[in-house]
matplotlib code that plots the C-alpha trace (Angstrom):
import matplotlib.pyplot as plt

x = [0.0, 1.4, 2.5, 2.8, 5.7, 5.6, 8.1, 8.7, 9.0, 11.4, 13.7, 14.1, 16.7, 15.7, 16.8, 14.6, 11.6, 12.4, 12.4, 8.9, 6.3, 4.1, 1.2, 1.0, 2.0, -0.3, 0.8, -0.7, -0.5, -1.2, -2.8, -3.7, -3.4, -1.2, -3.8, -4.7, -5.8, -6.6, -3.9, -2.9, -2.3, 0.3, -0.5, 0.4, -2.4, -4.3, -1.0, -0.1, -3.5, -3.3, 0.2, -1.1, -4.1, -1.7, 0.5, -2.5, -4.0, -0.7, -0.7, -4.1, -3.3, -1.5, 1.2, 3.8, 2.7, 4.6, 4.0, 4.6, 5.8, 2.9, 1.3, 0.6, -0.7, -4.4, -7.4, -7.7, -9.8, -11.9, -8.8, -7.2, -7.4, -5.2, -1.4, 0.4, -2.4, -1.3, -4.0, -3.7, -6.1, -8.2, -7.2, -3.5, -4.0, -6.1, -3.4, -0.7, -2.5, -3.3, 0.4, 1.5, -0.9, 0.3, 3.9, 3.1, 1.1, 4.1, 6.1, 3.5, 1.7, -2.1, -3.6, -3.2, -5.0, -5.5, -5.3, -7.1, -8.2, -8.7, -12.5, -12.9, -15.4, -13.0, -10.3, -12.5, -13.9, -10.4, -9.5, -12.7, -11.9, -8.5, -10.2, -12.6, -9.6, -7.4, -5.0, -5.2, -3.8, -4.3, -7.3, -7.5, -9.3, -10.5, -12.8, -14.6, -15.0, -17.9, -20.0, -21.6, -20.6, -17.5, -18.9, -21.2, -18.3, -16.4, -16.7, -19.7, -17.8, -16.9, -20.5, -21.6, -19.6, -17.8, -14.5, -11.7, -8.8, -11.2, -11.4, -11.3, -8.2, -6.5, -6.7, -4.8, -2.1, -1.7, -1.2, 1.3, 3.1, 2.4, 5.4, 3.6, 0.5, 0.6, -0.8, -0.9, -3.2, -5.2, -6.3, -7.8, -9.9, -13.6, -15.7, -17.0, -20.1, -20.4, -20.8, -18.7, -20.9, -24.0, -22.1, -21.1, -24.7, -25.8, -23.3, -20.7, -17.1, -14.7, -14.0, -15.0, -18.4, -18.9, -18.3, -14.6, -12.7, -9.7, -9.8, -11.1, -14.4, -15.3, -13.8, -9.9, -9.6, -11.4, -8.8, -6.8, -4.1, -6.2, -9.0, -6.4, -5.1, -8.6, -9.4, -6.2, -7.0, -10.5, -9.2, -6.7, -9.5, -11.6, -8.8, -7.9, -11.5, -11.7, -8.6, -10.0, -13.1, -11.0, -10.3]
y = [0.0, 3.4, 5.5, 2.6, 1.5, -1.3, -1.5, -4.0, -1.7, -3.9, -4.2, -0.5, 1.8, 4.8, 7.1, 5.3, 5.6, 9.2, 9.8, 8.4, 10.8, 10.6, 12.3, 9.3, 6.6, 3.8, 1.3, -2.2, -4.3, -8.1, -9.3, -12.9, -15.6, -18.4, -21.2, -24.7, -25.2, -28.9, -31.6, -30.5, -26.7, -24.7, -22.6, -19.6, -20.1, -16.9, -14.9, -16.4, -15.5, -11.9, -11.4, -12.6, -10.3, -7.4, -8.1, -8.4, -5.1, -3.4, -4.3, -2.6, 0.7, 3.8, 5.7, 4.4, 1.2, -0.1, -3.6, -3.7, -6.8, -9.1, -8.9, -12.6, -12.5, -11.9, -13.5, -17.1, -18.6, -20.9, -22.9, -22.5, -26.2, -27.2, -27.3, -24.5, -21.9, -18.6, -16.3, -12.7, -10.3, -8.2, -4.9, -5.7, -6.1, -3.0, -1.0, -2.3, -1.6, 1.9, 2.4, 1.3, 3.7, 6.5, 5.8, 5.9, 9.1, 10.6, 10.0, 11.6, 8.5, 9.1, 5.7, 2.3, -0.8, -4.0, -7.2, -9.7, -13.3, -14.4, -14.2, -14.9, -12.3, -11.1, -10.5, -8.6, -6.6, -5.5, -4.5, -2.5, -0.9, 0.2, 1.7, 3.6, 4.8, 5.8, 8.6, 12.0, 12.3, 8.7, 6.7, 2.9, 0.7, -2.6, -4.5, -7.1, -10.1, -11.4, -8.3, -6.6, -5.8, -8.0, -11.4, -11.9, -11.7, -14.6, -18.4, -20.6, -22.4, -19.1, -18.0, -21.3, -20.6, -23.9, -22.3, -22.9, -24.9, -26.1, -25.5, -21.7, -21.4, -24.5, -23.2, -20.0, -21.8, -24.2, -21.1, -19.4, -22.0, -25.5, -26.8, -26.2, -28.3, -31.8, -33.2, -36.9, -35.8, -33.2, -35.5, -38.0, -35.6, -35.9, -32.8, -31.2, -29.1, -27.8, -24.0, -21.8, -18.8, -20.8, -22.2, -18.7, -17.5, -20.4, -19.3, -22.0, -21.0, -23.7, -25.6, -28.8, -27.4, -26.2, -29.6, -29.4, -31.9, -31.8, -28.0, -27.9, -27.0, -27.3, -29.5, -29.6, -32.2, -29.9, -27.1, -26.2, -23.6, -22.2, -21.4, -19.9, -17.5, -16.3, -15.8, -13.9, -11.6, -11.0, -10.4, -7.9, -6.0, -5.9, -4.3, -1.9, -0.8, -0.3, 1.9, 3.9, 4.6, 5.8, 9.5]
z = [0.0, -1.0, 1.9, 4.3, 6.4, 8.9, 11.8, 14.7, 17.7, 19.6, 16.6, 16.1, 17.7, 19.8, 17.0, 14.5, 16.8, 17.3, 13.6, 13.0, 11.7, 14.8, 13.1, 10.8, 13.3, 14.6, 17.2, 17.4, 20.5, 20.2, 23.4, 24.4, 27.0, 27.9, 28.4, 27.5, 23.9, 23.7, 23.5, 20.0, 20.0, 22.0, 25.1, 23.0, 20.5, 21.3, 21.1, 17.8, 16.4, 17.8, 16.2, 12.9, 13.2, 14.0, 11.0, 8.7, 9.9, 9.5, 5.8, 5.4, 7.0, 5.7, 7.5, 9.9, 11.6, 14.6, 15.9, 19.7, 21.4, 22.4, 25.8, 26.7, 30.3, 31.2, 33.0, 31.9, 34.7, 32.4, 31.8, 35.2, 36.1, 33.1, 33.6, 31.8, 32.0, 33.5, 34.8, 36.0, 37.8, 35.4, 37.1, 36.6, 32.8, 32.5, 34.3, 32.1, 28.9, 30.1, 31.0, 27.6, 26.0, 28.3, 27.4, 23.6, 24.0, 25.8, 22.6, 20.4, 19.1, 18.9, 18.0, 19.6, 18.2, 20.3, 18.3, 20.4, 20.0, 23.6, 24.2, 27.9, 29.3, 32.1, 29.5, 27.2, 30.1, 31.2, 27.7, 27.4, 30.7, 29.3, 26.3, 28.6, 30.7, 27.8, 28.9, 27.2, 23.7, 22.5, 21.3, 21.8, 19.2, 20.5, 18.1, 20.4, 18.1, 20.1, 19.3, 16.4, 13.7, 13.9, 15.1, 12.1, 9.7, 11.1, 10.4, 11.2, 13.9, 15.6, 15.5, 17.0, 20.2, 19.9, 18.8, 21.3, 19.8, 17.1, 13.3, 13.7, 15.9, 14.6, 11.1, 12.0, 13.9, 10.9, 8.7, 10.8, 13.0, 11.7, 13.5, 16.8, 15.9, 17.2, 13.9, 15.0, 17.8, 16.0, 13.2, 15.7, 17.8, 17.5, 17.1, 20.3, 19.6, 23.1, 23.0, 25.2, 24.7, 25.8, 28.8, 29.9, 29.6, 31.8, 34.4, 33.9, 34.8, 33.6, 30.4, 32.2, 33.3, 29.7, 28.2, 27.3, 29.4, 27.0, 26.7, 23.1, 21.5, 17.8, 15.2, 15.3, 12.6, 10.1, 10.4, 7.3, 6.6, 3.7, 6.1, 8.5, 5.9, 5.0, 8.7, 9.3, 6.4, 7.8, 11.3, 10.0, 8.1, 11.2, 13.2, 10.4, 10.2, 13.9, 13.8, 10.9, 13.0, 16.0, 16.3]

ax = plt.figure().add_subplot(projection="3d")
ax.plot(x, y, z, "-o")
ax.set_aspect("equal")
plt.show()
């Protein structure tokens, strides 16, 4: 895209950051969780999806785009019983995101996009709280994928609510980090149609209560890298649109 430059913030020098045209700079922060994603996907699945979403969005925006290092710690209580899951207090996450925004604003950056693929209600709430508490001088864009108008644009599995470590998420990981997918396990997993969204509405708190004893929902064996690439492009467009709407 004409007039676009994409930078990895952590790879830049301080002089290079200082030379950015701040009036045309947008920062994107991938956010996610370290939590159980079935016996076939890595704990970092949500972070990998968020990073792919961030890169795709960067390619659809104009100006100077800086990709921040991912923030991988957040509330993940639904998966807390599974080894490897790391869960933080919501207020800690809100404070850290606000502090990142404040630091960016202090350097003249006026827009921050949150690329997010972790859909636990407590996590989404703490990100929305950060948006509502954005410091002066910077606007934060957070397209909540569970809400209109974004949710209706995603895949049928996603809309069903049975979309944790299934076809939707597994396809993205196959597209970006196939080496991290335990293929010999993934191909043998039976579909799990239990809906996380329905379980949450019914007041259930854990994956086990929601019908996911192996920490997956949906159809892992149906995942394909081709679907993953389409999903990444769509996620990038959603974040880019949300950023364009933010003033």
